[in-house]
N, CA, C and O atoms as a Tripos MOL2 file, in Angstrom:
@<TRIPOS>MOLECULE
protein
  312   311    78     0     0
PROTEIN
NO_CHARGES

@<TRIPOS>ATOM
      1 N         150.0690  111.2760   59.4240 N.3       1 MET1
      2 CA        151.6240  111.0310   60.2560 C.3       1 MET1
      3 C         152.1290  113.0760   59.5050 C.2       1 MET1
      4 O         151.9260  113.6760   58.4490 O.2       1 MET1
      5 N         152.9860  113.4810   61.1570 N.am      2 SER2
      6 CA        153.0000  114.8480   61.1640 C.3       2 SER2
      7 C         154.2260  115.4070   60.2080 C.2       2 SER2
      8 O         155.0020  114.7470   59.5170 O.2       2 SER2
      9 N         154.1840  116.1910   60.3090 N.am      3 HIS3
     10 CA        155.5950  117.3600   59.1330 C.3       3 HIS3
     11 C         156.9010  116.3300   60.1910 C.2       3 HIS3
     12 O         156.5690  115.8870   61.2910 O.2       3 HIS3
     13 N         158.4510  116.0770   59.5610 N.am      4 SER4
     14 CA        159.2560  116.7610   60.4680 C.3       4 SER4
     15 C         159.2970  117.8600   61.2060 C.2       4 SER4
     16 O         158.6930  118.7810   60.6550 O.2       4 SER4
     17 N         159.9170  118.2290   62.5640 N.am      5 LYS5
     18 CA        160.1590  119.9210   62.5530 C.3       5 LYS5
     19 C         161.3580  119.6980   62.5910 C.2       5 LYS5
     20 O         161.9810  118.6380   62.5330 O.2       5 LYS5
     21 N         161.8920  121.4290   62.7600 N.am      6 ARG6
     22 CA        163.1790  121.8440   63.3850 C.3       6 ARG6
     23 C         162.9300  121.7720   64.7030 C.2       6 ARG6
     24 O         161.8220  122.0010   65.1880 O.2       6 ARG6
     25 N         164.2410  121.3560   65.5430 N.am      7 LYS7
     26 CA        164.5300  122.1720   67.4080 C.3       7 LYS7
     27 C         164.4430  123.2090   67.4840 C.2       7 LYS7
     28 O         163.6120  123.6480   68.2780 O.2       7 LYS7
     29 N         165.2790  124.1570   66.6730 N.am      8 THR8
     30 CA        166.4290  125.2740   66.5610 C.3       8 THR8
     31 C         166.2250  125.8370   65.1870 C.2       8 THR8
     32 O         166.6730  125.3280   64.1600 O.2       8 THR8
     33 N         165.2830  127.2790   65.2820 N.am      9 PRO9
     34 CA        165.2620  128.4050   64.3780 C.3       9 PRO9
     35 C         166.8950  128.7590   63.2880 C.2       9 PRO9
     36 O         167.4810  129.8400   63.2550 O.2       9 PRO9
     37 N         167.2020  127.7720   62.6870 N.am     10 ILE10
     38 CA        168.1510  128.5180   62.4260 C.3      10 ILE10
     39 C         168.4770  127.3880   60.8570 C.2      10 ILE10
     40 O         168.4380  126.1580   60.8820 O.2      10 ILE10
     41 N         168.7150  128.0690   59.8840 N.am     11 THR11
     42 CA        169.1700  127.4660   58.6980 C.3      11 THR11
     43 C         169.9900  127.9760   57.4870 C.2      11 THR11
     44 O         170.8580  128.8300   57.6720 O.2      11 THR11
     45 N         169.7960  127.5900   56.5300 N.am     12 ALA12
     46 CA        171.0970  127.9390   55.4850 C.3      12 ALA12
     47 C         170.6480  128.9920   54.2760 C.2      12 ALA12
     48 O         169.7200  128.9150   53.4720 O.2      12 ALA12
     49 N         171.7490  130.0800   54.4800 N.am     13 MET13
     50 CA        170.7270  130.9880   53.8370 C.3      13 MET13
     51 C         172.2180  130.7610   52.1690 C.2      13 MET13
     52 O         173.4110  130.9670   51.9470 O.2      13 MET13
     53 N         170.7940  130.1520   51.3920 N.am     14 THR14
     54 CA        171.0390  129.5040   49.8010 C.3      14 THR14
     55 C         169.7200  129.6230   49.2280 C.2      14 THR14
     56 O         168.6390  129.6980   49.8130 O.2      14 THR14
     57 N         169.9450  129.6280   48.1420 N.am     15 THR15
     58 CA        169.4140  129.1890   46.8300 C.3      15 THR15
     59 C         169.4460  127.6810   46.3340 C.2      15 THR15
     60 O         168.4530  127.0900   45.9090 O.2      15 THR15
     61 N         170.3930  127.2750   46.4170 N.am     16 ALA16
     62 CA        171.0460  125.7950   46.2920 C.3      16 ALA16
     63 C         170.3940  124.9670   46.7140 C.2      16 ALA16
     64 O         170.3060  125.3490   47.8810 O.2      16 ALA16
     65 N         169.7300  123.9030   46.6480 N.am     17 VAL17
     66 CA        169.7600  121.9810   46.4880 C.3      17 VAL17
     67 C         170.5230  122.0830   47.4720 C.2      17 VAL17
     68 O         170.4290  122.2450   48.6890 O.2      17 VAL17
     69 N         171.4170  121.9370   46.5950 N.am     18 SER18
     70 CA        172.2900  120.7120   47.2470 C.3      18 SER18
     71 C         173.5820  121.2210   47.4900 C.2      18 SER18
     72 O         173.6770  122.3390   46.9840 O.2      18 SER18
     73 N         175.0030  120.7280   48.2670 N.am     19 GLU19
     74 CA        176.2270  120.9580   47.1870 C.3      19 GLU19
     75 C         176.8870  119.9320   47.7540 C.2      19 GLU19
     76 O         178.1160  119.9070   47.8340 O.2      19 GLU19
     77 N         175.8970  118.7470   48.3160 N.am     20 ALA20
     78 CA        177.0680  117.2870   48.0950 C.3      20 ALA20
     79 C         177.9630  116.8760   46.6810 C.2      20 ALA20
     80 O         179.1560  116.5770   46.6130 O.2      20 ALA20
     81 N         176.9570  116.9700   45.5920 N.am     21 TRP21
     82 CA        177.9270  116.2750   45.0020 C.3      21 TRP21
     83 C         179.3470  117.2090   44.3790 C.2      21 TRP21
     84 O         180.2570  116.8840   43.6170 O.2      21 TRP21
     85 N         178.9470  118.8350   45.2980 N.am     22 LYS22
     86 CA        181.1370  119.1350   44.8470 C.3      22 LYS22
     87 C         181.3970  118.8860   45.8160 C.2      22 LYS22
     88 O         182.5900  118.6080   45.7000 O.2      22 LYS22
     89 N         180.9030  118.6470   47.7380 N.am     23 LYS23
     90 CA        181.9130  117.9250   48.8200 C.3      23 LYS23
     91 C         181.9570  116.9830   47.5800 C.2      23 LYS23
     92 O         182.4870  117.4700   46.5810 O.2      23 LYS23
     93 N         181.4500  115.6240   47.4810 N.am     24 ALA24
     94 CA        181.8440  114.5650   46.6900 C.3      24 ALA24
     95 C         183.3130  114.6520   45.3490 C.2      24 ALA24
     96 O         184.1820  113.7800   45.3550 O.2      24 ALA24
     97 N         183.3310  115.5190   44.5850 N.am     25 LYS25
     98 CA        184.1180  116.0670   43.8980 C.3      25 LYS25
     99 C         185.2620  116.0470   44.8190 C.2      25 LYS25
    100 O         185.8560  114.9900   45.0310 O.2      25 LYS25
    101 N         185.6360  117.2400   45.4250 N.am     26 TRP26
    102 CA        186.5910  117.2330   46.4270 C.3      26 TRP26
    103 C         187.1380  116.2090   47.0410 C.2      26 TRP26
    104 O         188.2670  115.8480   46.7090 O.2      26 TRP26
    105 N         186.6710  115.7780   47.7080 N.am     27 HIS27
    106 CA        187.2070  114.0910   48.4440 C.3      27 HIS27
    107 C         187.2510  113.4660   47.9490 C.2      27 HIS27
    108 O         188.1330  112.6920   48.3200 O.2      27 HIS27
    109 N         186.7110  113.1270   47.0060 N.am     28 ARG28
    110 CA        187.5420  112.3610   45.6410 C.3      28 ARG28
    111 C         188.8390  113.0590   44.6440 C.2      28 ARG28
    112 O         189.9200  112.4890   44.7960 O.2      28 ARG28
    113 N         188.8320  113.6800   44.1160 N.am     29 ARG29
    114 CA        189.9640  114.1930   44.1560 C.3      29 ARG29
    115 C         191.2080  114.7740   45.2550 C.2      29 ARG29
    116 O         192.2240  115.4080   44.9700 O.2      29 ARG29
    117 N         190.6540  114.2430   46.7810 N.am     30 HIS30
    118 CA        191.4960  114.5860   47.7580 C.3      30 HIS30
    119 C         192.2300  112.8240   47.7500 C.2      30 HIS30
    120 O         193.4320  112.5800   47.8650 O.2      30 HIS30
    121 N         191.1710  111.8430   47.5900 N.am     31 ARG31
    122 CA        192.0830  110.9240   47.9100 C.3      31 ARG31
    123 C         192.2730  110.2440   47.0270 C.2      31 ARG31
    124 O         192.2410  109.0540   47.3410 O.2      31 ARG31
    125 N         192.5260  110.4970   45.7000 N.am     32 ARG32
    126 CA        193.6060  109.7420   44.5620 C.3      32 ARG32
    127 C         194.6470  110.6380   44.4720 C.2      32 ARG32
    128 O         195.6460  109.9730   44.1950 O.2      32 ARG32
    129 N         195.0170  112.1640   44.5910 N.am     33 GLU33
    130 CA        195.9100  112.9290   45.2960 C.3      33 GLU33
    131 C         196.6390  112.1340   46.4050 C.2      33 GLU33
    132 O         197.8200  112.0750   46.0640 O.2      33 GLU33
    133 N         196.4210  111.3840   47.7890 N.am     34 GLU34
    134 CA        196.6870  111.3420   48.9650 C.3      34 GLU34
    135 C         197.4620  109.9920   48.3210 C.2      34 GLU34
    136 O         198.6550  109.8480   48.5870 O.2      34 GLU34
    137 N         196.9670  109.2780   47.7070 N.am     35 ARG35
    138 CA        196.7520  107.9000   47.3750 C.3      35 ARG35
    139 C         198.1310  107.7700   46.4690 C.2      35 ARG35
    140 O         199.1740  107.4730   47.0520 O.2      35 ARG35
    141 N         198.1290  107.9800   45.1260 N.am     36 ALA36
    142 CA        199.3350  108.8040   44.4280 C.3      36 ALA36
    143 C         200.3520  109.2870   44.9020 C.2      36 ALA36
    144 O         201.3320  109.1640   44.1680 O.2      36 ALA36
    145 N         200.6770  110.2620   46.7150 N.am     37 ARG37
    146 CA        201.5560  110.6990   47.6100 C.3      37 ARG37
    147 C         202.0040  109.4480   48.2490 C.2      37 ARG37
    148 O         203.1690  109.3860   48.6420 O.2      37 ARG37
    149 N         201.2360  108.4780   48.3930 N.am     38 LEU38
    150 CA        201.4300  107.1260   49.9930 C.3      38 LEU38
    151 C         202.1610  106.4410   49.4870 C.2      38 LEU38
    152 O         202.9530  105.8080   50.1860 O.2      38 LEU38
    153 N         202.1710  106.2520   47.4280 N.am     39 LYS39
    154 CA        202.7490  105.4350   46.9280 C.3      39 LYS39
    155 C         204.2660  106.5000   46.7430 C.2      39 LYS39
    156 O         205.3860  106.0940   47.0530 O.2      39 LYS39
    157 N         204.0840  107.4100   46.3760 N.am     40 VAL40
    158 CA        205.7360  108.0010   46.1740 C.3      40 VAL40
    159 C         206.1590  108.2700   47.4930 C.2      40 VAL40
    160 O         207.3790  108.2790   47.3300 O.2      40 VAL40
    161 N         206.0340  108.4190   48.2860 N.am     41 GLU41
    162 CA        206.3640  108.9750   49.5760 C.3      41 GLU41
    163 C         206.1780  107.5580   50.6820 C.2      41 GLU41
    164 O         205.2840  107.9190   51.4490 O.2      41 GLU41
    165 N         206.4390  106.7200   50.9240 N.am     42 ALA42
    166 CA        205.6520  105.6260   51.7140 C.3      42 ALA42
    167 C         206.4790  105.4990   52.5820 C.2      42 ALA42
    168 O         206.0310  104.4810   53.1100 O.2      42 ALA42
    169 N         207.7180  105.8550   53.3820 N.am     43 GLU43
    170 CA        208.3880  105.5340   54.5010 C.3      43 GLU43
    171 C         207.6690  107.2180   55.0480 C.2      43 GLU43
    172 O         207.2740  107.3040   56.2110 O.2      43 GLU43
    173 N         207.5870  108.1990   54.3000 N.am     44 GLY44
    174 CA        207.5670  109.2060   55.2100 C.3      44 GLY44
    175 C         206.6140  110.0740   55.0110 C.2      44 GLY44
    176 O         206.6580  111.3040   55.0520 O.2      44 GLY44
    177 N         205.4660  109.1270   54.7230 N.am     45 TYR45
    178 CA        204.0680  109.6500   54.3640 C.3      45 TYR45
    179 C         203.3550  110.4340   55.7940 C.2      45 TYR45
    180 O         203.0390  109.8560   56.8340 O.2      45 TYR45
    181 N         203.2500  111.5420   55.5670 N.am     46 VAL46
    182 CA        202.3810  112.7550   56.3940 C.3      46 VAL46
    183 C         200.3350  112.8710   55.8150 C.2      46 VAL46
    184 O         200.0600  114.0420   55.5520 O.2      46 VAL46
    185 N         199.5180  112.2270   55.6950 N.am     47 PRO47
    186 CA        198.5920  112.6960   55.5660 C.3      47 PRO47
    187 C         198.0870  113.8370   55.2320 C.2      47 PRO47
    188 O         198.7940  114.5120   55.9790 O.2      47 PRO47
    189 N         197.0670  115.0230   54.4190 N.am     48 ARG48
    190 CA        197.5470  116.5230   54.3910 C.3      48 ARG48
    191 C         195.3770  116.6260   54.6720 C.2      48 ARG48
    192 O         194.4970  115.7720   54.5630 O.2      48 ARG48
    193 N         195.3640  117.5700   54.9090 N.am     49 SER49
    194 CA        193.8500  118.2550   55.6120 C.3      49 SER49
    195 C         193.4760  117.7580   54.0330 C.2      49 SER49
    196 O         194.1990  117.4020   53.1020 O.2      49 SER49
    197 N         191.8360  117.9200   54.1860 N.am     50 HIS50
    198 CA        190.7200  118.2570   52.4680 C.3      50 HIS50
    199 C         191.5510  119.5530   52.6360 C.2      50 HIS50
    200 O         192.4900  119.6030   51.8410 O.2      50 HIS50
    201 N         191.4970  120.0800   53.0500 N.am     51 ARG51
    202 CA        191.0330  121.5370   52.7890 C.3      51 ARG51
    203 C         191.9490  122.2470   51.9580 C.2      51 ARG51
    204 O         192.0840  123.4290   51.6400 O.2      51 ARG51
    205 N         192.8760  120.5740   51.5540 N.am     52 GLU52
    206 CA        193.8830  122.2080   50.7030 C.3      52 GLU52
    207 C         193.3390  121.9320   48.9490 C.2      52 GLU52
    208 O         193.6340  122.6410   47.9870 O.2      52 GLU52
    209 N         192.5040  120.7230   48.9480 N.am     53 HIS53
    210 CA        191.5320  121.1300   47.4110 C.3      53 HIS53
    211 C         190.1940  121.6520   47.9960 C.2      53 HIS53
    212 O         189.3660  121.1680   47.2250 O.2      53 HIS53
    213 N         189.8190  122.0500   48.5130 N.am     54 SER54
    214 CA        188.2180  122.3650   49.0520 C.3      54 SER54
    215 C         188.1300  123.8300   50.1260 C.2      54 SER54
    216 O         189.0430  124.4030   50.7210 O.2      54 SER54
    217 N         186.6970  124.1210   50.0810 N.am     55 SER55
    218 CA        186.5790  125.5820   50.6460 C.3      55 SER55
    219 C         185.5850  125.7660   51.1890 C.2      55 SER55
    220 O         184.9490  126.4640   50.4000 O.2      55 SER55
    221 N         185.0280  125.6110   51.9980 N.am     56 PRO56
    222 CA        183.4240  125.9200   52.6390 C.3      56 PRO56
    223 C         182.9710  127.3600   51.8570 C.2      56 PRO56
    224 O         181.8180  127.6350   51.5240 O.2      56 PRO56
    225 N         184.3270  128.3170   51.6210 N.am     57 TRP57
    226 CA        183.6860  129.5660   51.2630 C.3      57 TRP57
    227 C         182.8940  129.7390   49.7460 C.2      57 TRP57
    228 O         181.8710  130.2720   49.3170 O.2      57 TRP57
    229 N         184.2850  128.7640   49.1110 N.am     58 THR58
    230 CA        183.8450  128.6470   47.6750 C.3      58 THR58
    231 C         182.6260  127.9390   47.1270 C.2      58 THR58
    232 O         182.5000  127.6490   45.9370 O.2      58 THR58
    233 N         181.4440  127.5940   48.3790 N.am     59 MET59
    234 CA        180.4880  126.5340   48.0740 C.3      59 MET59
    235 C         179.0820  127.8310   48.1230 C.2      59 MET59
    236 O         179.0060  128.9950   48.5190 O.2      59 MET59
    237 N         178.2540  126.9770   47.5720 N.am     60 GLU60
    238 CA        177.1150  126.9700   46.9880 C.3      60 GLU60
    239 C         175.9700  127.9180   48.1910 C.2      60 GLU60
    240 O         175.2590  128.9110   48.0330 O.2      60 GLU60
    241 N         176.3260  126.7750   49.7040 N.am     61 LYS61
    242 CA        175.2700  127.4290   51.1150 C.3      61 LYS61
    243 C         176.6820  128.4790   51.0660 C.2      61 LYS61
    244 O         177.7320  128.3630   50.4350 O.2      61 LYS61
    245 N         176.0520  129.8650   52.3170 N.am     62 ASP62
    246 CA        176.5230  130.6950   52.2160 C.3      62 ASP62
    247 C         177.1590  131.0490   53.7950 C.2      62 ASP62
    248 O         178.0560  131.8180   54.1390 O.2      62 ASP62
    249 N         176.0390  129.8860   54.7810 N.am     63 GLY63
    250 CA        176.5710  130.1710   55.9790 C.3      63 GLY63
    251 C         174.9150  130.1650   56.8830 C.2      63 GLY63
    252 O         173.8580  130.3520   56.2800 O.2      63 GLY63
    253 N         174.9640  130.0140   57.7900 N.am     64 LYS64
    254 CA        173.7760  130.7350   58.6450 C.3      64 LYS64
    255 C         172.9360  131.3810   59.0800 C.2      64 LYS64
    256 O         173.4090  132.4220   59.5350 O.2      64 LYS64
    257 N         171.1720  131.2700   59.2640 N.am     65 LEU65
    258 CA        170.8430  132.2660   59.4770 C.3      65 LEU65
    259 C         170.0520  132.3130   60.5210 C.2      65 LEU65
    260 O         169.1500  131.5060   60.2990 O.2      65 LEU65
    261 N         169.8860  132.8510   61.6060 N.am     66 TYR66
    262 CA        169.1770  132.6070   63.3980 C.3      66 TYR66
    263 C         167.6480  133.1570   62.2350 C.2      66 TYR66
    264 O         167.6180  134.2150   61.6060 O.2      66 TYR66
    265 N         166.7710  132.3060   62.2430 N.am     67 LEU67
    266 CA        164.7950  132.7760   62.2690 C.3      67 LEU67
    267 C         164.7080  133.2410   63.4870 C.2      67 LEU67
    268 O         164.3590  134.4100   63.3220 O.2      67 LEU67
    269 N         164.8270  133.0190   64.7870 N.am     68 GLY68
    270 CA        164.1490  133.6100   65.8310 C.3      68 GLY68
    271 C         162.3070  132.5110   66.2060 C.2      68 GLY68
    272 O         161.6690  131.5100   65.8810 O.2      68 GLY68
    273 N         162.3120  133.5420   66.9590 N.am     69 SER69
    274 CA        160.6370  133.0510   67.3090 C.3      69 SER69
    275 C         159.8920  133.6600   66.7410 C.2      69 SER69
    276 O         158.9460  133.7510   67.5240 O.2      69 SER69
    277 N         159.5730  134.3240   65.6110 N.am     70 GLU70
    278 CA        158.7710  135.1890   64.9180 C.3      70 GLU70
    279 C         159.0900  133.4120   63.0570 C.2      70 GLU70
    280 O         158.4590  133.4830   62.0020 O.2      70 GLU70
    281 N         159.9860  132.4170   63.3260 N.am     71 ALA71
    282 CA        159.9690  131.4850   62.6750 C.3      71 ALA71
    283 C         158.7590  131.6790   62.0950 C.2      71 ALA71
    284 O         157.9580  132.2360   62.8450 O.2      71 ALA71
    285 N         158.2570  131.3440   60.7550 N.am     72 ASP72
    286 CA        157.4190  131.2330   59.6190 C.3      72 ASP72
    287 C         157.1230  129.6580   60.2280 C.2      72 ASP72
    288 O         158.2010  129.0700   60.3130 O.2      72 ASP72
    289 N         156.0780  128.8800   60.6360 N.am     73 PRO73
    290 CA        156.1570  127.0050   60.3790 C.3      73 PRO73
    291 C         156.0770  126.4870   59.2750 C.2      73 PRO73
    292 O         156.1650  125.2600   59.2210 O.2      73 PRO73
    293 N         155.9200  127.1150   58.2750 N.am     74 LYS74
    294 CA        156.1330  126.4110   56.8540 C.3      74 LYS74
    295 C         157.8380  126.2670   56.3310 C.2      74 LYS74
    296 O         158.1790  125.4090   55.5170 O.2      74 LYS74
    297 N         158.9340  127.3880   57.0330 N.am     75 GLU75
    298 CA        159.9730  127.6270   57.3020 C.3      75 GLU75
    299 C         160.8200  126.2230   58.5420 C.2      75 GLU75
    300 O         161.7840  125.4660   58.4220 O.2      75 GLU75
    301 N         160.0960  126.4120   59.3220 N.am     76 MET76
    302 CA        160.3090  124.7310   60.2000 C.3      76 MET76
    303 C         160.4230  123.7650   60.3080 C.2      76 MET76
    304 O         160.8640  123.0280   61.1900 O.2      76 MET76
    305 N         159.8800  123.6120   59.0610 N.am     77 ARG77
    306 CA        159.7090  122.1370   58.4160 C.3      77 ARG77
    307 C         161.4730  121.4540   57.9780 C.2      77 ARG77
    308 O         162.4950  122.0650   58.2870 O.2      77 ARG77
    309 N         161.4740  120.5410   57.4680 N.am     78 LYS78
    310 CA        162.5260  119.8370   57.4900 C.3      78 LYS78
    311 C         162.7630  119.5450   56.2320 C.2      78 LYS78
    312 O         163.7390  118.8580   55.9300 O.2      78 LYS78
@<TRIPOS>BOND
     1     1     2 1
     2     2     3 1
     3     3     4 2
     4     3     5 am
     5     5     6 1
     6     6     7 1
     7     7     8 2
     8     7     9 am
     9     9    10 1
    10    10    11 1
    11    11    12 2
    12    11    13 am
    13    13    14 1
    14    14    15 1
    15    15    16 2
    16    15    17 am
    17    17    18 1
    18    18    19 1
    19    19    20 2
    20    19    21 am
    21    21    22 1
    22    22    23 1
    23    23    24 2
    24    23    25 am
    25    25    26 1
    26    26    27 1
    27    27    28 2
    28    27    29 am
    29    29    30 1
    30    30    31 1
    31    31    32 2
    32    31    33 am
    33    33    34 1
    34    34    35 1
    35    35    36 2
    36    35    37 am
    37    37    38 1
    38    38    39 1
    39    39    40 2
    40    39    41 am
    41    41    42 1
    42    42    43 1
    43    43    44 2
    44    43    45 am
    45    45    46 1
    46    46    47 1
    47    47    48 2
    48    47    49 am
    49    49    50 1
    50    50    51 1
    51    51    52 2
    52    51    53 am
    53    53    54 1
    54    54    55 1
    55    55    56 2
    56    55    57 am
    57    57    58 1
    58    58    59 1
    59    59    60 2
    60    59    61 am
    61    61    62 1
    62    62    63 1
    63    63    64 2
    64    63    65 am
    65    65    66 1
    66    66    67 1
    67    67    68 2
    68    67    69 am
    69    69    70 1
    70    70    71 1
    71    71    72 2
    72    71    73 am
    73    73    74 1
    74    74    75 1
    75    75    76 2
    76    75    77 am
    77    77    78 1
    78    78    79 1
    79    79    80 2
    80    79    81 am
    81    81    82 1
    82    82    83 1
    83    83    84 2
    84    83    85 am
    85    85    86 1
    86    86    87 1
    87    87    88 2
    88    87    89 am
    89    89    90 1
    90    90    91 1
    91    91    92 2
    92    91    93 am
    93    93    94 1
    94    94    95 1
    95    95    96 2
    96    95    97 am
    97    97    98 1
    98    98    99 1
    99    99   100 2
   100    99   101 am
   101   101   102 1
   102   102   103 1
   103   103   104 2
   104   103   105 am
   105   105   106 1
   106   106   107 1
   107   107   108 2
   108   107   109 am
   109   109   110 1
   110   110   111 1
   111   111   112 2
   112   111   113 am
   113   113   114 1
   114   114   115 1
   115   115   116 2
   116   115   117 am
   117   117   118 1
   118   118   119 1
   119   119   120 2
   120   119   121 am
   121   121   122 1
   122   122   123 1
   123   123   124 2
   124   123   125 am
   125   125   126 1
   126   126   127 1
   127   127   128 2
   128   127   129 am
   129   129   130 1
   130   130   131 1
   131   131   132 2
   132   131   133 am
   133   133   134 1
   134   134   135 1
   135   135   136 2
   136   135   137 am
   137   137   138 1
   138   138   139 1
   139   139   140 2
   140   139   141 am
   141   141   142 1
   142   142   143 1
   143   143   144 2
   144   143   145 am
   145   145   146 1
   146   146   147 1
   147   147   148 2
   148   147   149 am
   149   149   150 1
   150   150   151 1
   151   151   152 2
   152   151   153 am
   153   153   154 1
   154   154   155 1
   155   155   156 2
   156   155   157 am
   157   157   158 1
   158   158   159 1
   159   159   160 2
   160   159   161 am
   161   161   162 1
   162   162   163 1
   163   163   164 2
   164   163   165 am
   165   165   166 1
   166   166   167 1
   167   167   168 2
   168   167   169 am
   169   169   170 1
   170   170   171 1
   171   171   172 2
   172   171   173 am
   173   173   174 1
   174   174   175 1
   175   175   176 2
   176   175   177 am
   177   177   178 1
   178   178   179 1
   179   179   180 2
   180   179   181 am
   181   181   182 1
   182   182   183 1
   183   183   184 2
   184   183   185 am
   185   185   186 1
   186   186   187 1
   187   187   188 2
   188   187   189 am
   189   189   190 1
   190   190   191 1
   191   191   192 2
   192   191   193 am
   193   193   194 1
   194   194   195 1
   195   195   196 2
   196   195   197 am
   197   197   198 1
   198   198   199 1
   199   199   200 2
   200   199   201 am
   201   201   202 1
   202   202   203 1
   203   203   204 2
   204   203   205 am
   205   205   206 1
   206   206   207 1
   207   207   208 2
   208   207   209 am
   209   209   210 1
   210   210   211 1
   211   211   212 2
   212   211   213 am
   213   213   214 1
   214   214   215 1
   215   215   216 2
   216   215   217 am
   217   217   218 1
   218   218   219 1
   219   219   220 2
   220   219   221 am
   221   221   222 1
   222   222   223 1
   223   223   224 2
   224   223   225 am
   225   225   226 1
   226   226   227 1
   227   227   228 2
   228   227   229 am
   229   229   230 1
   230   230   231 1
   231   231   232 2
   232   231   233 am
   233   233   234 1
   234   234   235 1
   235   235   236 2
   236   235   237 am
   237   237   238 1
   238   238   239 1
   239   239   240 2
   240   239   241 am
   241   241   242 1
   242   242   243 1
   243   243   244 2
   244   243   245 am
   245   245   246 1
   246   246   247 1
   247   247   248 2
   248   247   249 am
   249   249   250 1
   250   250   251 1
   251   251   252 2
   252   251   253 am
   253   253   254 1
   254   254   255 1
   255   255   256 2
   256   255   257 am
   257   257   258 1
   258   258   259 1
   259   259   260 2
   260   259   261 am
   261   261   262 1
   262   262   263 1
   263   263   264 2
   264   263   265 am
   265   265   266 1
   266   266   267 1
   267   267   268 2
   268   267   269 am
   269   269   270 1
   270   270   271 1
   271   271   272 2
   272   271   273 am
   273   273   274 1
   274   274   275 1
   275   275   276 2
   276   275   277 am
   277   277   278 1
   278   278   279 1
   279   279   280 2
   280   279   281 am
   281   281   282 1
   282   282   283 1
   283   283   284 2
   284   283   285 am
   285   285   286 1
   286   286   287 1
   287   287   288 2
   288   287   289 am
   289   289   290 1
   290   290   291 1
   291   291   292 2
   292   291   293 am
   293   293   294 1
   294   294   295 1
   295   295   296 2
   296   295   297 am
   297   297   298 1
   298   298   299 1
   299   299   300 2
   300   299   301 am
   301   301   302 1
   302   302   303 1
   303   303   304 2
   304   303   305 am
   305   305   306 1
   306   306   307 1
   307   307   308 2
   308   307   309 am
   309   309   310 1
   310   310   311 1
   311   311   312 2
@<TRIPOS>SUBSTRUCTURE
     1 MET1         2 RESIDUE 1 A MET
     2 SER2         6 RESIDUE 1 A SER
     3 HIS3        10 RESIDUE 1 A HIS
     4 SER4        14 RESIDUE 1 A SER
     5 LYS5        18 RESIDUE 1 A LYS
     6 ARG6        22 RESIDUE 1 A ARG
     7 LYS7        26 RESIDUE 1 A LYS
     8 THR8        30 RESIDUE 1 A THR
     9 PRO9        34 RESIDUE 1 A PRO
    10 ILE10       38 RESIDUE 1 A ILE
    11 THR11       42 RESIDUE 1 A THR
    12 ALA12       46 RESIDUE 1 A ALA
    13 MET13       50 RESIDUE 1 A MET
    14 THR14       54 RESIDUE 1 A THR
    15 THR15       58 RESIDUE 1 A THR
    16 ALA16       62 RESIDUE 1 A ALA
    17 VAL17       66 RESIDUE 1 A VAL
    18 SER18       70 RESIDUE 1 A SER
    19 GLU19       74 RESIDUE 1 A GLU
    20 ALA20       78 RESIDUE 1 A ALA
    21 TRP21       82 RESIDUE 1 A TRP
    22 LYS22       86 RESIDUE 1 A LYS
    23 LYS23       90 RESIDUE 1 A LYS
    24 ALA24       94 RESIDUE 1 A ALA
    25 LYS25       98 RESIDUE 1 A LYS
    26 TRP26      102 RESIDUE 1 A TRP
    27 HIS27      106 RESIDUE 1 A HIS
    28 ARG28      110 RESIDUE 1 A ARG
    29 ARG29      114 RESIDUE 1 A ARG
    30 HIS30      118 RESIDUE 1 A HIS
    31 ARG31      122 RESIDUE 1 A ARG
    32 ARG32      126 RESIDUE 1 A ARG
    33 GLU33      130 RESIDUE 1 A GLU
    34 GLU34      134 RESIDUE 1 A GLU
    35 ARG35      138 RESIDUE 1 A ARG
    36 ALA36      142 RESIDUE 1 A ALA
    37 ARG37      146 RESIDUE 1 A ARG
    38 LEU38      150 RESIDUE 1 A LEU
    39 LYS39      154 RESIDUE 1 A LYS
    40 VAL40      158 RESIDUE 1 A VAL
    41 GLU41      162 RESIDUE 1 A GLU
    42 ALA42      166 RESIDUE 1 A ALA
    43 GLU43      170 RESIDUE 1 A GLU
    44 GLY44      174 RESIDUE 1 A GLY
    45 TYR45      178 RESIDUE 1 A TYR
    46 VAL46      182 RESIDUE 1 A VAL
    47 PRO47      186 RESIDUE 1 A PRO
    48 ARG48      190 RESIDUE 1 A ARG
    49 SER49      194 RESIDUE 1 A SER
    50 HIS50      198 RESIDUE 1 A HIS
    51 ARG51      202 RESIDUE 1 A ARG
    52 GLU52      206 RESIDUE 1 A GLU
    53 HIS53      210 RESIDUE 1 A HIS
    54 SER54      214 RESIDUE 1 A SER
    55 SER55      218 RESIDUE 1 A SER
    56 PRO56      222 RESIDUE 1 A PRO
    57 TRP57      226 RESIDUE 1 A TRP
    58 THR58      230 RESIDUE 1 A THR
    59 MET59      234 RESIDUE 1 A MET
    60 GLU60      238 RESIDUE 1 A GLU
    61 LYS61      242 RESIDUE 1 A LYS
    62 ASP62      246 RESIDUE 1 A ASP
    63 GLY63      250 RESIDUE 1 A GLY
    64 LYS64      254 RESIDUE 1 A LYS
    65 LEU65      258 RESIDUE 1 A LEU
    66 TYR66      262 RESIDUE 1 A TYR
    67 LEU67      266 RESIDUE 1 A LEU
    68 GLY68      270 RESIDUE 1 A GLY
    69 SER69      274 RESIDUE 1 A SER
    70 GLU70      278 RESIDUE 1 A GLU
    71 ALA71      282 RESIDUE 1 A ALA
    72 ASP72      286 RESIDUE 1 A ASP
    73 PRO73      290 RESIDUE 1 A PRO
    74 LYS74      294 RESIDUE 1 A LYS
    75 GLU75      298 RESIDUE 1 A GLU
    76 MET76      302 RESIDUE 1 A MET
    77 ARG77      306 RESIDUE 1 A ARG
    78 LYS78      310 RESIDUE 1 A LYS
């Protein structure tokens, strides 16, 4: 069986393996606070954005990096 390959030579600029735990933590906090607001403001409730509790700029992954055509085949593996 062959390795999966990226179609586009773009990768994340990071040393972090995953930031899923942080996303889950922020979304849990957001849902908890929204449930509390819904109980208090039942009639005039307007949902807020999850961005009030999180910011992609404070996460471990700093952005994307374009590797170009000279990308190493090892970097093109998923």
